[in-house]
N, C-alpha and C positions, 0 to 999 in steps of 0.2 A: 663598439669601435670608438666612438667619440664621447668624450666626457666634458663636463662643465668646470673642471678644476681650475683652469686658467681663463675660461671664457673664450678660448680660441682653439682651433685645430688647424692642421695644414692639409692642403690638397695640392695635387700636382697638375699644373697646366703647362703642357709642352716642356716638361722637364724642370719647371720652376716650382719650388715649394713656396706657397703663399699662405699667409695666415687667414683664417676664416673666423669671423665672430659668430658665435652661436649662443643660444640660451640666454637671451638678453634679460628675460624675466628673472633669471637666477643670479644676475650680477648686480653690483651697485648701480643705482639709477642716476648717478651724477658722474661728471668728469669724462672728458674725451679719452679714449684709449691712449696710453702713454706713448705707444710706438708711432702714433700718427700726429705729425705736427700740424698746427692750425694754419690756415691760409694767411698769407701776408701780402701787403701792398709792396710795390705798385702793381697795377694791372693795366691791360690795354685791350681795346676792342679791334685793333688793327689786324686784319688777316695776315698770317705769315706762316712759313714752313716751320713746324715744330716736331720734335720726336714723338712717336706714338707706339713704339715697339713694345712697350709694356702691356698694352691692351691685347686682348685675345683676338687674333685674326680668324678668318673663316676656316682655314685648314686646322688651326689649333682648336677651334670650337667643335668641329666635327670629331676630331680625335677625342676631345674631352667628353662629349656626349656618348661616344662609344665606350669609353672607360667607365662612365657612370652606369651605363646599362650592365656592364660586367660586374663591377664591384658591388652594386646594389642587389645583385642576384634577382633581377627582374622587377625590383620596386620602381625603378625609373624606366619607363617605356618610351622609346624614341621612335617617331615615324615621320615620313615625308608628308607634308600637307600642300606642297606646291613647288614650283620651280621659278626662279627668277628669269628675266629675259635672256640672260647669258647662261642659263642652264644650271645654276647653282641650286641645290636642294634647300628648301625652306623647311625647318624642322619644328616639330611639336614634341616637347618632353613632358611627360605626365608622371606624377608621383602622388600616392594616396588614393583612397577609395571612399572618402567621406561624402556626405550628401551636399555639402556646400562647395560650389565650384568657384575657384579663384584663378583667373586668367591674367597673365602678365606678358607684355611684349616689349622688346628692346630694339634699338637701332632701326626704327622706321625711318629715321634720318641717319645716314651712314657715318656722319661725323659726330655722333652723340653716343659714346661707347661704354660708359661705366655700367650701364644697365645690364649688358651682356655678362660682364664679369660677376656682377651681383647675382644674377640668375643662376649661373653655373655653381656658385658657392652655396646658394640656398638649395638647389637640387642635390648637391653633394650631402649636405646636412640631412635633409629630409629623407634621402634615399639610403644613407649608410648608417646613420646614428641609431643606436639601440637604446637611447635614453627614453624615459617615460614621456618627456616633452615631445620628442619627434614621433613617438608611437601615437600619442594623442592627436597630434596634427594630422598624421596619416589616416587615422580613423574618422576624423571629423571633416577633413577638407580633401578635395581633389584639386591639387595644385597643377596648373597647366601653364607651361612656359613656352613662348615662341621667341627664342633668342635670335638676334640678328635678322630681323624680319626683312630688311633690305640689304641682302648680301652683296649685290653689285655695287650699290652706293658705299657700303662699308669698305669693300676692297679698294674702291677709288678714293676713299676718305673724303666723301663729300655728302651734302645733304640729300640730293636727289638720286633716283635710280638711273639706269642706263637703257633708256627706251625712247626711241624716236616717234614722232607723230605719224610718220609713214608706217612704222611697224604697228602702231595702234590701228591705223586704217586697214591694214592687211587683216588684222584679227577681227575687226568690226567693220566690214565693208559698207555698212549703212552710214558710216561717218566719212565716206570718200570725199565729199565736197565741202566738208565743214572745216572751219578754222580750228587751230589747236585749242585744247582746254586751257582755261586761264592759269592753271597751275603748272603749265609746261615751262621747263627751265631751258632756255636756249641762248642765254647771254652769260654775263659774269655775275656770280653771286657768292658772297662770303670768301672772295679770293679764288674761287674755282671757276674755270672757263668751260661753260657748257656748249659753246658754239660748235665744236667739232663732235662732241659726244653729249647730245641733249638728253634730258630725262624729265621726270616728274617729281613734284613734292607729293609723295605717297599719302601723307597725312591730310590730304584734301580730297581723297578719292573714295570716300565711304558714303553710303546712303542708308537712311533708316529703313527703307524698303529693301529687305535682304534678297528679294527676288528680282530686283531691278535689272533690266537689260538696257544698255546704252541706246538712246534715241537721238537722232540727228538734231531735233529741235531743242535739245537741252544743252547744246554746245554753242559757244565756249563756256557758258556758265559764269558763276561769280562766287566770291568768298562766302556770301550769305545764302548760298544755295547748296543743296546736297551734291555729292560727287557721283561717280558713275561705275565704279569697279572696273576701270579700264586697265589698271596695272595688275600684274600677276601677284604682287605682294598684298594688295588689298583683297584680291580674290582669295588668296591663301588664308588670311586672317578671317575673312568671312566664312570660309569653309570650316575652320576650327569652331567658330561661334555657332554656326548652324548645326554642325554635327553634335556638339555638346548639348544644344537645345533639344535635338531629336532624341538623343540617348536618355535624357532625364525628364523630358516632357515640359521643361520650362527653361528660360534663359539662364546663363551663368549669373551667379550672385554678384561677382566682382570682376571688373576689368581695370587693370592699371597699365598706363602707358608711360614708359620711361624715356625721358628726354633730357636735353641740355639747353641752357639759355646763354645770356651774355656773361662776359668774364668779370665785369666790374659791378655786378648787382650787389647792393648792400641791404641789410635789414633796417627797415625804417625805425628811427628812434635811437637804436644802439649804434648805427652807422658801421656795424661789423660786416665784412664780406660774407656773403651768403654761402651755405653749403647746398641746400635744396629748397626750392619753392614748391608749393603744392596747391592744387586747384580742383574744383569740380567743373562740370561742363559749362562752357560759355553759350548759353541759350537763353535769351532775354525772357523774363517772366511775362512781359506784355503779350508775347506771341502765343501764350497758352490760353488766352482768353477766347471766349466763343467767337467764331468767325475768323480767327487769326491763323497764321500759317502752321502752328503746332497744336492747334486745338484738339485734334484727334488723338494726340499723344498725352493729353493732360492726365489721364488716369493711370498711365504706366510710367511716365517720366520720373526719374529717381533723383530729383534734386536733393532732398533731405538725406537719403541714404548715401549719396555721393559725398555730401558735406560731412556726414558722420565718419565715413571711411577716411576722408582727407584729414580730419582732426586726429584720428587714430594714428595715421602715418606721421603727422607732425609731432604728436606726443612721443612716438617711438624714437624719432631722431633727436628731438631736443632733450629727452630724458637721458640720452647717451652723450650729451655735451655738444651736439652738432647745431649749427645755426640754421634755423628754418624760418619760413615766412609764407604768407599768402602770395601766390603768383598773381600778377596784375590781372584784374577781371572787371572791366568796365561793364556797367549795367546794360549797355547796348551791344556788347560783343556777341556776335552771332556766327558760329562756325559749324553748321550741321554736317559738313563734309569730313570732319575729323572722326577718327575711329571712336573716340570716347563719347562724342556727342551722338553719333548714330546708334551706338549700343545703349546709351542712356535712354534714348527715345524708344528703345525696345524693352526697357525695364531692368537693365543691369546698373548697379551702382558703379560709377566710373571715377577714376582719380588720375590726375596728371602729376608726375614728378618732373621737376625741372632743375637739374644739377647745374651749378654755376660753371660757365666756360665750355666752349667747344674745342675741337682739336685744332682749329685754325687760330684760336686765341689763347688757349692754355696748354695745348698738347696733352701730355700725360702728367703734367704738374698736378699734384694733389690727388692723383688717381686713387691711391689707397684710401685716403680719407673719404673721398666722395663715394667710393664703392661701399665703404662701411656705413656711410650715412644712408644710402639707399637700402642696404640690407636691414639697418635698424628700423627704418620706416616700414618696410615690407613685413618684417618679422612681427612687429607690433600689430599690424593689420591682421596678419594670419592668426595671431593669438586672440585678438578681440573678436574676429569673425568666428573662430573655433568655439569660444566660450559664450558667444552671444552678447558680450559686453558692448560691442559696437552699437547695438540697438538702444543703449541707455545714454549715449552721448547726445547732448543738446546740439542739433544742427545749426541753430542760430549762433552758437559760440564761434563758428567759423569766422565770422566778421570781426571777432575780437582778437584773432591771431595777429601778430605783427605783420605789417605789409612790407613791401619792398620800396626802396628809395630810388627815384629817378630812373625807372626802368620800364614804364608803361609803353612808351613808343617802341623801345627795343623789343619788348615782348610780342607786340603785334607782328613784327617782322619774323622773329625766330621760331615761334612755337610750331 
C-alpha cells in the first residue's frame, strides 16, 4: 500500500488528509522536510487561549483506531485497558508479533498532544505498509501504543485528569481520613482553574511495586516518594505493563513517555528554539548504593539501556534536521512516582520525549513539525531496537549531547 518514493504517505484523520513521514532510513539523512517550516521567535510562556482544533480529539482518535483495525486487516489490534473517571475508554493498540516489546504512551498530561498524532501515524504505517521495512519491524517488534492515556484531561485541554479526592476516597475507603495526595490539583495551574473540577497529575501516581495497594500511612506523600495507583489512568497503564510481562515472562524492553515542556526552551550553544528534549529516568545514582532507598533495584535498573535508547531517539530526530537536546536532569532529581521511573526500576529501558510548548503557550503552532520530530525519534528507536544496534551505543555519550538553555527551573514544574 505505502511506498518510500517520496518519503511520505497520507492518512485520513476525521476527514483530513495528513502527510506521514515513513522509511526514514531510506531517505536523505539531512535537512528538515521542505513542507515543514522551522520554529521562529518570538515565544511566550504566558498561558492563554489558543487554537487546538488541528490536534486529534478523543472522538476522532476512537474513529481512527477503528479505521486502522479495519484497513490493517487485523494487524492493528485495539482493545480497552481501562476507563477514565468520566467513563471514556482507555485504549491499547498493538501491531507486530516480534520478541522485543516497545510500549509508548501519549497525553498522560491532557495539554500535551503531539504524541497522540505521532502514534496514530506510526500505527498506520506499521499496520498497513507492505514494505520490507514495515514487515521486518512487525516480525522483530511488538509495538504497543496507549494513545491519549488521560482522555478526561485531554478533552478539558489541561494537564490533570478529572477526579476529586472525595471520589478517590470512595474507591479506596482506607483513605477516608487522609489529606489529599501531594499531586492533587485543586487551584490554578498553567492558566487552568481546578477549583471547581479538581484532578491529579497522573504522572506522579506510579509505584515500582506493581502490586501496591494504597495505604493510609503513605499519604499525602512527596515528589521523591513513589505514587499509589489511585488514578484510573495509572492503573490502566500498569495493567498494560503487567499483562505484557505475564504474556512473555519478562518486562517490556522499551517504554517511551511522550510529553511537552516550555515554549521558549532553546538548545544550549546554538540558541535555537528546541523541537524535542530527551531524557532517561531521574533517579539519583547515590540511592542505588547499599542501604539506600533504591538498593534493591540496583541489579535491574536500566540506566545504561535508557541512555542508549535516548541517544537513538536524539539521533533519529537530529538526522532529519530537527533540533534536539538533553532534557534538564540534575544529579539529585528524584521522581519515582513517574511512569518511566517505576518501569525502569522494574528493568525496562525508558525514555522521555519533551516537545517544546504546550497548548496554553503554543496551541497548535508548529504541530506538524513537532509531530514529525517525534515520529523521527521513535522510528529510529524502533529500527535500532529491531536490529540490535541500540546495544552498541555508548551510554556515556548521553552527557555529550547538547543541553537546554535557561530551562532547568521550568522543567521541574512541567514534566
